[in-house]
C-alpha positions in Angstrom: 93.5 208.2 83.5 91.4 209.2 86.2 92.4 207.7 89.9 89.0 206.0 90.6 89.2 203.8 87.4 93.2 203.1 88.0 92.3 201.9 91.1 89.2 199.8 90.5 91.1 198.0 87.3 93.7 197.5 89.5 91.2 195.7 92.0 89.3 194.0 89.1 92.8 192.8 88.0 93.7 191.3 91.4 90.2 189.3 91.6 90.4 188.2 88.0 93.9 186.4 88.7 92.3 185.4 92.5 89.4 184.1 91.5 90.5 182.5 88.5 92.9 180.5 90.0 90.8 179.2 92.9 88.6 177.2 90.9 91.5 175.3 88.6 93.6 174.9 92.1 90.9 172.9 93.7 90.4 171.2 90.5 93.7 170.2 90.3 94.0 168.9 93.5 91.2 166.9 93.2 92.3 165.5 90.0 95.6 164.4 91.5 94.3 162.6 94.1 91.7 160.7 92.2 94.2 159.8 89.4 96.4 158.4 92.2 94.1 156.5 94.0 92.8 155.2 90.7 96.2 154.2 90.0 96.6 152.5 93.4 93.5 150.4 92.6 94.1 149.4 89.0 98.2 149.5 88.5 97.3 148.1 85.3 95.6 151.2 83.9 98.6 153.7 84.7 98.8 154.8 81.5 95.8 155.4 80.4 95.0 157.6 83.9 98.2 159.3 83.4 97.3 160.4 80.1 93.6 161.2 80.4 95.2 163.3 83.9 97.7 165.2 82.0 95.2 166.3 79.4 92.4 167.6 81.9 95.0 169.6 84.1 96.3 171.4 80.7 92.3 172.2 80.2 92.1 173.8 84.1 95.5 175.6 83.4 93.8 177.3 80.4 90.9 178.3 82.9 93.9 180.4 84.8 95.9 181.5 82.1 92.4 183.5 80.8 92.2 185.0 84.0 96.0 186.2 83.8 95.2 187.6 80.3 91.8 189.2 81.8 94.2 191.4 84.2 97.1 192.0 81.9 94.3 193.7 79.6 93.0 195.6 82.9 96.4 196.8 84.2 97.7 197.5 80.4 95.5 198.4 77.5 92.8 199.2 79.7 89.4 199.6 77.8 87.9 202.5 80.3 90.6 204.6 79.9 
């Protein structure tokens, strides 16, 4: 593999993981904060809020995993090599 392609692949992999984790991280923080606020306002709805929160956190975490998969492809199964 050429050194330029290898270096670009490493930089692209780092950006894929880094930028792929920023959005879901901010979203998960906001979702958890809003869920705590909702439970504090309506303690009787705790079960519904918690279930919805966990489902939405799983979907947000999937976005981060997609970034990880892209970076692993760039590092180990480089289509540009």
